[in-house]
C-alpha positions as CSV (number, residue, x, y, z in Angstrom):
1,M,0.0,0.0,0.0
2,S,1.2,3.5,-0.9
3,V,-1.1,6.4,0.0
4,A,-0.6,9.3,-2.4
5,T,-2.1,12.8,-1.8
6,Q,-2.6,15.9,-3.8
7,P,-4.7,19.1,-3.7
8,L,-7.9,19.0,-5.6
9,R,-9.4,22.3,-6.8
10,Y,-13.1,22.5,-7.6
11,Q,-16.0,25.0,-7.6
12,D,-19.3,25.6,-6.0
13,G,-20.7,28.2,-8.3
14,D,-18.4,31.2,-8.0
15,A,-16.7,29.9,-4.9
16,S,-13.2,28.4,-5.4
17,L,-12.5,25.4,-3.1
18,T,-9.4,23.3,-2.6
19,G,-9.8,19.9,-1.2
20,F,-7.2,17.2,-0.2
21,L,-7.3,13.9,-2.2
22,A,-5.8,10.7,-0.8
23,W,-5.8,7.3,-2.4
24,D,-3.7,4.1,-2.6
25,S,-1.6,4.6,-5.7
26,A,-0.5,0.9,-5.7
27,R,-4.0,0.0,-6.7
28,H,-5.3,0.4,-10.3
29,D,-8.9,-0.7,-9.9
30,R,-11.8,1.7,-9.3
31,R,-13.0,1.9,-5.7
32,P,-15.7,3.5,-3.6
33,G,-15.4,7.2,-2.8
34,L,-15.4,8.6,0.7
35,M,-15.8,12.3,1.4
36,V,-14.3,13.6,4.7
37,V,-15.8,16.8,6.0
38,H,-13.7,18.9,8.3
39,G,-14.5,20.5,11.6
40,G,-14.9,24.2,12.6
41,A,-11.3,25.0,12.0
42,G,-11.6,24.2,8.3
43,L,-9.5,21.8,6.2
44,D,-6.8,21.3,8.8
45,A,-4.2,18.6,9.7
46,H,-6.8,16.5,11.5
47,A,-9.0,16.3,8.3
48,R,-6.0,15.4,6.2
49,E,-4.8,12.8,8.7
50,Q,-8.3,11.2,8.7
51,A,-8.3,11.2,4.9
52,Q,-5.0,9.4,4.7
53,R,-6.1,6.9,7.4
54,L,-9.3,6.1,5.4
55,A,-7.4,5.9,2.1
56,G,-5.3,3.2,3.8
57,L,-8.4,1.1,3.9
58,G,-8.6,1.2,0.1
59,F,-11.0,4.1,-0.5
60,V,-10.6,7.1,-2.8
61,V,-10.9,9.9,-0.2
62,L,-11.5,13.6,-0.7
63,A,-11.2,15.8,2.4
64,C,-13.4,18.6,1.1
65,D,-13.4,22.3,1.7
66,L,-16.7,23.8,3.0
67,F,-15.3,27.3,3.7
68,G,-13.5,28.3,0.4
69,D,-10.0,29.5,-0.4
70,G,-8.5,31.9,2.1
71,V,-10.9,31.3,5.0
72,A,-9.2,28.6,7.1
73,G,-6.7,30.2,9.5
74,D,-8.6,33.5,9.7
75,R,-10.7,33.3,12.9
76,Q,-13.2,36.0,12.0
77,R,-13.8,34.7,8.5
78,V,-14.1,31.1,9.8
79,Q,-16.7,32.1,12.4
80,A,-18.6,34.1,9.9
81,R,-18.6,31.2,7.4
82,I,-19.8,28.8,10.0
83,M,-22.7,31.0,11.0
84,E,-23.6,31.5,7.3
85,L,-23.7,27.7,6.6
86,R,-25.5,26.9,9.9
87,A,-28.2,29.4,9.0
88,D,-28.7,28.1,5.4
89,P,-28.9,24.3,5.2
90,E,-29.5,24.5,1.5
91,R,-26.2,26.3,1.0
92,L,-24.5,23.9,3.3
93,C,-25.8,20.9,1.3
94,R,-24.9,22.6,-2.0
95,R,-21.3,23.1,-0.8
96,G,-21.2,19.5,0.3
97,Q,-22.6,18.3,-3.0
98,A,-19.9,20.2,-4.9
99,G,-17.3,18.0,-3.1
100,L,-19.2,14.9,-3.9
101,V,-19.3,15.8,-7.6
102,A,-15.5,16.5,-7.5
103,L,-14.9,13.1,-5.8
104,A,-17.2,11.2,-8.2
105,S,-15.4,12.7,-11.2
106,R,-12.1,11.1,-10.2
107,P,-11.1,8.2,-12.5
108,E,-10.2,6.1,-9.4
109,A,-13.7,6.3,-8.0
110,D,-16.4,3.8,-9.0
111,G,-19.5,5.9,-8.4
112,R,-20.4,4.6,-5.0
113,L,-20.1,7.3,-2.3
114,A,-20.3,7.8,1.4
115,A,-19.4,10.7,3.7
116,I,-17.9,11.1,7.1
117,G,-17.7,14.4,9.1
118,F,-16.1,15.5,12.3
119,C,-17.6,18.1,14.7
120,F,-19.0,20.8,12.3
121,G,-18.5,18.3,9.5
122,G,-20.7,15.8,11.4
123,M,-23.5,18.2,11.3
124,A,-22.8,18.8,7.6
125,V,-23.0,15.1,6.6
126,L,-26.2,14.7,8.6
127,A,-27.6,17.7,6.7
128,L,-26.8,15.9,3.4
129,A,-28.6,12.8,4.6
130,R,-31.6,14.7,5.8
131,A,-31.8,16.4,2.4
132,G,-31.9,13.0,0.6
133,A,-28.4,13.1,-0.9
134,D,-27.6,10.0,-3.0
135,L,-25.1,8.5,-0.6
136,L,-24.9,4.9,0.6
137,G,-24.1,6.1,4.1
138,V,-23.0,9.0,6.3
139,I,-21.0,8.9,9.6
140,S,-21.0,11.8,12.1
141,V,-18.2,11.7,14.6
142,H,-18.6,14.0,17.6
143,G,-20.8,16.2,15.5
144,S,-23.9,18.3,16.3
145,L,-27.1,16.4,16.0
146,Q,-29.4,19.4,16.0
147,A,-31.6,19.6,12.9
148,P,-32.6,23.1,11.6
149,R,-34.8,21.2,9.2
150,P,-35.7,17.7,10.5
151,A,-36.0,14.9,8.1
152,G,-39.4,14.0,6.8
153,P,-40.7,10.4,6.5
154,G,-38.8,8.4,3.9
155,S,-36.5,11.3,3.0
156,I,-33.2,9.8,4.2
157,K,-31.6,7.4,1.6
158,A,-28.3,7.0,3.3
159,K,-27.6,4.6,6.2
160,V,-26.5,6.7,9.3
161,L,-23.9,6.1,11.9
162,V,-23.3,8.5,14.7
163,C,-20.3,8.2,17.1
164,H,-20.9,10.4,20.2
165,G,-19.1,11.1,23.4
166,A,-21.2,10.6,26.5
167,L,-19.4,13.6,28.2
168,D,-19.8,16.0,25.2
169,P,-21.3,19.3,26.6
170,H,-21.8,20.7,23.1
171,V,-24.3,17.9,22.3
172,P,-26.6,17.6,25.3
173,Q,-28.8,14.6,26.0
174,A,-31.9,16.4,24.9
175,Q,-30.4,16.8,21.4
176,V,-29.4,13.1,21.3
177,T,-33.0,12.1,22.3
178,A,-34.5,14.5,19.6
179,F,-32.1,13.0,17.0
180,M,-33.2,9.4,17.8
181,E,-36.9,10.4,17.6
182,E,-36.3,12.2,14.3
183,M,-34.5,9.2,12.8
184,N,-37.4,6.9,13.9
185,R,-40.0,9.2,12.4
186,A,-38.0,9.4,9.2
187,G,-37.8,5.6,9.0
188,A,-34.0,5.9,8.6
189,D,-31.5,3.0,8.9
190,W,-29.5,4.5,11.8
191,Q,-27.0,3.5,14.5
192,L,-25.8,5.5,17.5
193,M,-22.6,4.6,19.3
194,I,-22.0,6.4,22.7
195,Y,-18.6,6.3,24.2
196,G,-18.2,6.6,28.0
197,G,-15.4,9.0,29.1
198,A,-15.4,10.8,25.8
199,A,-16.0,14.6,25.4
200,H,-16.3,16.6,22.3
201,G,-13.5,16.3,19.6
202,F,-12.4,12.9,21.0
203,T,-10.5,12.0,17.7
204,H,-8.3,15.2,17.8
205,K,-5.0,14.2,19.2
206,D,-4.0,17.8,19.7
207,A,-7.4,18.9,21.2
208,A,-5.7,20.3,24.3
209,R,-4.2,23.2,22.3
210,F,-7.6,24.6,21.5
211,G,-8.1,25.4,25.1
212,S,-11.8,24.8,24.7
213,P,-13.9,23.5,27.6
214,G,-15.4,20.1,27.0
215,V,-13.0,19.3,24.1
216,A,-10.5,16.6,24.7
217,Y,-8.8,13.7,22.9
218,H,-9.8,10.2,24.1
219,A,-7.6,7.5,22.6
220,L,-9.9,4.6,23.4
221,S,-13.0,6.3,21.8
222,D,-10.8,7.3,18.9
223,A,-9.9,3.7,18.3
224,R,-13.4,2.4,18.9
225,S,-15.1,4.9,16.6
226,F,-12.6,4.1,13.8
227,A,-13.4,0.4,14.3
228,A,-17.1,1.2,14.1
229,T,-16.5,3.3,11.0
230,R,-14.6,0.5,9.4
231,S,-17.3,-2.0,10.1
232,F,-20.0,0.4,8.8
233,L,-18.1,1.0,5.6
234,S,-17.7,-2.8,5.1
235,E,-21.4,-3.1,5.5
236,L,-22.0,-0.4,2.9
237,F,-19.4,-1.5,0.3
238,G,-18.5,-5.1,1.2
239,D,-15.0,-6.3,2.0
């Protein structure tokens, strides 16, 4: 196995976006595509590391860019972009769909797609599922479960996996309960994994540097959520 990477430029209307593509260059067959959606900091080292980790399983992976060129690293612009996308689920989904189109157009990809998001990205992939995106599955890892526009009956095509930290103060139990009720009303195929001892951002190995209350790395939950992700992807695509 030899994981190769490169920047991938694409567009959402007039917005210029630059994603991070990762794939096993030793393979020459077409494989399923997996879109990684970054957290609130933008397309950072964590998102790139997760893309390479998943490419090591044999997927063609695009760590997409929801914010646009020149936004990540500028705190004020990042916060403004997050607020814009949270307030406009249609725009958020359109931005995510642009990444899916870019991923599907790669010659290495076989047309089958799934998406995984972390923190803010977890909310984004659930928004895509709620909007009926043509995905085999979505995975939200320590993401918000709140639904500005709850899914209607029969609207979710994708299978859903949520990996949640039991000590996450940013996703209170009331939000978890509302999510479960929403998925049941929608008739979705869904799973919820709750990890004891895990707070928000439990897959971020450098979470401590953020200095944010309730955000902490938890190695055991990181490993367990990756195992759950791997099993879920195997269910979606086969071994």
